[in-house]
Structure formats: C-alpha cells, structure tokens
N, C-alpha and C positions, 0 to 999 in steps of 0.2 A: 693293762689298758693295753685295746687291740692297735695296731702299727697301724700309724697315715701316712700319706700320700700315697702317691702310686708313678711307679715306671715311666720314664720317657723325657722328662723338664730336664736332668741335668747334664748340663752341657758338658762333652768329652774336651778336654784340655791337654795334648800331650806336652809333655817338655823335653829338649832335647837332654840323653846322657850321656853321648858320646863325651871321652874324654883322653884328652890324647895323653901320651907318653911326655914323664917332665925329663927336662934336658940333665946331665950328670951336673953341671956344673951349680945345680942350685943349693943355697944353703943347706945344712941337715935340717933344720927345723923346720924349712918349707918341705921339703922333700920327705921329713916323716908325717908330715900334714897329708901330704899327697898321697903317702901307704894307705893312711884310712880314710882317703877319699875312696880310692880303688877297694879295698875290701869291704867298703859299705856297699859303693856300686855294684861290685860285683854277687854279693849277697842282701837284696833292700829289705829283705822280711828279718833278717836277723837285727831285733833293735840293740845286742847291744854293738856290734861293728855301727851304727848308727849313732847311739852316743860318745862310743871312745871319740870318735869324730867331731861331734856338733859342741859336746862337753867340753872341749880341749880349749884353753884359751890361748893358744899359739893358733888355732884354725879357724878364729873366730871371723877373722877377716880373708877370708878363705875367697877365691874366687868361684870356686866349686860347693859352695855351702847352699843356694839354691837347688842348684845341680840333684846334689844329694837328697837333698829335704824332700823335694819333686818325684823322685825316683820311688824314694821309697814311699811317700803316700801311695802313687799310684799300684803299689805294690800291696799295698794293707786295701785300697777301697777294692782291689780285684779281688782280693781273699777276703772279704769280708768281714775283717777283722773290725768289727764297728771301736768296740771300744780305744782299740789304739787308734783308731781313724780319728774317732775324737779328741784323743787326748793329743795328736798330730798337731787337728787341724787349729788348736788352740796355742801350740808353739810355733807353726809356722807363722801365724799371724804376730806374734812379739818378737819372733826371731829371726824372722828375714825381713829387711826391710825393702823398701823403696819399689814394693811390688803393684803390678799394672792392674785396674780394675778386673780385668780379664781372670788373672791368676784368681786372685782376694776374691771373686763371689766361684772359683771352682771350689779352692778351699775351705767357704762357707758352706757352698752349697751339700759338698761331700759329708761335712762336718755336721748340717741339721741330718744328711741321711742317719747318718749314725745313731745321730738322736735322738732318730725316732725311730729305730730298730733298738734301741735301747729300751724306749721306753719310757725319759725320762724326763718328764714336763719343762722343769724349770732349764734345763741344758737345749729341751726344743726351742724354746719360747727364746733363748737368749741366741744360737746359730739361727732362727731364723729371723730375726732381727737385724742382725747380719748382713742377710742376703740382700733382705729389704732395700737396708740403708746402700747398698749398691745398686740395686735394681727395683724400686717400688713396683715396678711391674711383674715380678718374676713369680707365675701362675704356683708354682709348686709349692711355695714358701709363703704364699696365701693362701693356700689349699691348709697347708697342714698348721700354720700359727692360728687360722682362724677357729679348724677344728680342735687344738690343744686348748684354747682358753676356755670353753668349757668344761674339760676336763680339770682344770685349774683352779676356775670357781669355787668348788667344796672346801678349799684347804686355805682360802683366805678367809681373816678376822677383823681386818679393819676395812671399815664401808667406804672409804678412801679407795682402797684397792678395788675391790669388789665395785667399783662405778668404773673406774678403770677400766677393768678388764672386760666389764659386758660393752663399752662405747666401743673399747678397740676389737673384741668381737664383733660386734657389729659394723662397726664400717667397714671392716676387712669383707665379711659376707655378700653386704649392699657392693663393694666395689668386683666381687666377684660374678654378682647377678650382671653387672651393668659388661661382663668383658665379653668379645667373642669370642666362639670355638676357633680356637687355633688348625687349621685346616687338615693338618697331619692326625689329629685324634677325633677319631672313632666315636661317631654320634653317643650312641650307649654308655664310653667311658663318660667321657663329659655329662652328660646326664646323670648318672649315678655317680660319679666318684666328686663332681664336682656342684652340678646345678642342684642336688637334692641333698646333698649335704649342707649347703649354702642355708638352705630354706629351711636345713632343722636347726644351726645357728643362731637364725634368727627366730625360730620359737623360742628357744632357751632362753635368749635373753629377753622374751617379751613375760615367759615363764616367768622368768628369776624379780622383773617387774611387776607382776602381776597384771599383766594385759592380756587377760585369755583367752580373749575372743581372738585378739593376734597372733597368738600362742598358736592356738589352736589350727588356726588358715596355715599358718606356716609348715605346718606338721601333716595337715591334709597334702600339702605340695610336696610333701619331702616323700611321704609312703606313696600318693600316687604314683611319683618316677621309681622309686626303691620299695615295693612294698614286703620284700622283705627286712628293711628298716625296723630291727626291734626297738631302739631306743625309741624313736621317733613315735612308735605306737603307745607304747607305756606314757612318755611326757605327755603327747600328745590326751591322753587318756586322763590323765591328772589334770590338765588345761579343760578338757571338758566336764571332769568331776567339780571346780571348784562357779563353770556356767552353770551347772544343773543346780548347785548351790545359790548363786546367785536365784534361778529363777523358782527355788522353790520359799525363798524366804517370804513373799506376800499371799502364799496361797491360806495362813491363817488369820489375817484381816481380812480378805477374800469369802470365807467361810462365814465366819463372823456377820457379815453384812450381808449375806443369802441368807443366814439363818434370823436376823435381827426383823426382817421384814415378813411378817407372820400371815398377810394378808395376799392371799394368791393375786396375780395379775402381773400388766405389765414390769411395773419398777422389778417385780421379784422375780421375773422370766429373766431383766435383763443381769441382772445380778448373780442370778444362777450360769448363764451363759459366759460373763466374765470370768466366775470361778472356773467352771468346767475348760474352758481356753485355756487358762493358767496353768492348771491342773495337767491341761494335754503335753502343754510344754515343755515343763518341768518332767513329765516323763517320758517325751522323746528323748531330751537333755541326758537322762538316766543312764538311757536305753544305749545313747552314743557313745555315753563314757564306759558302759558296761560291754559294749561294741570292743573300742578300740582296747580296752583292760584285758579282756579274753584273748585277744588278735595277739597281744604281746605275750599273756600267759602261757597259750598255747606253742612258742617257739622256745620254752627252757629256758632254762641257765638263772646264773642268780638276778639278773634285768624280768626274766618270767615269774620266777619267787616272788618277787619285789609288784607284779603289777596281779599275781594271784592275791598276795592279800589287801591291796588296795580294791579290788573287785569284792573280795571276801565284807567287804563292811558292807557293800551299796549291797550285795547279795542276799544275807543272813535277813535285813528288818523285813524283805518283801515274801521269805520263805521259813516263816515261823520260829527265827532265830535258826534255822540248821543251813547245812552248803549244802541238802542233796539236789542233787539236780547240774550241782553247781559244774563238772568236771566234763558232764555232759555236753552244757553248753562252749565249756573251753574249745574238745575236741571238735565241736563244728566251726569254732575259727581258723583251727590250721589250714597255713594257707601252703599250699602243695609244691 
C-alpha cells in the first residue's frame, strides 16, 4: 500500500527533559528509581533502559515518568523508528495520566504518522480517529483516514461495516472539499495531495454504490488535477464501462423497431435516426472507457495489468476476437 499523508502538518512539541540531581538524603527506593531515570534520559533511544524504569512498580508514581516517556518518544520519532513510535504512542496514552490535549494530539499525530509509514490499515484508522477525537479539523488526519478507508473496504465482509466505511469516507472527503487551503501550503500541494485525492475518494464511494455517472465525474476531477493518478484512471474507466453497458441495453429493441418498419417513409427514417443516435452514444461511451483504461494500462504495474485485462474485454469483440493493435493503442495513451 502506498504511504499516505504528507509532510508539514505534525505539530512540533518539545517537552522539558532537564532532570535535577536528587538530594542524598532521599530514601533508597526513590534514589534507585532516580538512577533509572538518569540512565534512560542519558540514552533515550535505549528501550531497555526505558523499560527498566517504566516497568518498575516502585517507579510508577515518579514525578519524572512523563519526562522519560516524552524524551524517548521524541528520540524515536527523530530516528524514524516507526514500529517503536507506534507502540510507545499506545503505551503513552495508557500509562501517563492527566495529559493535556496538546500532548495527547502530539502523541496521537506521531502515532498516526508511524502507522501510515508501516502501512497497516487498522492502525492508521485507529490512530487517525484518536487525532480527530481531539481535533476534528486536523487536516493531515482527515486526509490520511479518508484515503485509507477505500483501501480497507475490500477486506470488509459485513454489509453494515461496508456501509459505515463508505459513509465515513464520503463525509471526510466532503469535509476536505469544504475546507480553506492553509496559507502556508503551496497551491500545487493542496491540489494534488488534498483536493485531487478527495475527489478520488468520492469517486470510489459512488462506484461502490453503483452510482456510475457520479463516480465518473469525480474521477474526471481527480485526473484533471493529477494526470498521473493511475488508480483514478483505472476506476474511472470501470465506471465508464458500466455507463457504456447501460447505453448498449436499448440497442436491440431499437434495431428491432427500425427493422419492423418495412415501408420507407418518415416513420422508418425517424426509427433509424433514433437507432443510429443510440449506437453513436454507446460507441462514444465505450471508446471513452477504452481511453481511460488504456491510460491506466500505459502506466504499468499491477494496476496497469488490471486495466489491460478490462481493456482486452472491450477490444477483442471489435477486432476479430484478437488483441491486434491493442499494445499500440495503449502506447498512444502514455502520459509523459
């Protein structure tokens, strides 16, 4: 799964890490605990030192517990140790009480980044929901969660869960489209990393709900913003196949109606014109589907292979049940 989100939205929150030297007169248990604090603070990336402190029952109420967690967490984030960041984000939430919303968001936001880097869908959605529970307008979380929901959808088997997934994805995508661009964000980044993907999410939702014209329209918006969005070309092509199939259905009846009128005249002419208009409409819509699938196929990879498979089904009936010329057709649709 591709990595989601983009840089620039995680707040930088630095917690104090200074630790005063403890007085010699303190009880031995407290001094032993403080020794572990110093060891962990001196090497915050050393998880053994960290666990020696936080897992010691006698250190449970240490006034430096949050400092140790925060220092270790920041070190792991800085080192891009994403599995450890995600695991510690969950532990921090459970084991350090009375945190401010600012600290909670910092921890959850970095946990979300870690989950996205790991590519684990359930973890992404879990952490994303935690961020949005604190700040429902957090743009990075909205973008990541809205783009993850379509990736999660195919694994769902319960219809109620599928409906909930699509509804949530639609709500978040519409929320994005209603938002104002942050002043600090370049317009190109805003369009290609935020607005374009939101249209693609709405296209996916409509496609799953068999709302094919709506799906096609959203994917057209997505590839207009980002012409190299291969998945939108592919899924938009699928939507256009269904649109063409619907346009094909009345053709037999229209041919039969025109053929039933054996006497030349205005009535037969009108029937033939109606038939021919319907044939043209179907042909145009089928050609549009082929163009979109060829564009996706030209980009290669697994999605390109899937697009080529669908294109073949449209190509062969019109080419003596062969794929002659199809590779050249695909090559013509390559985006430079």
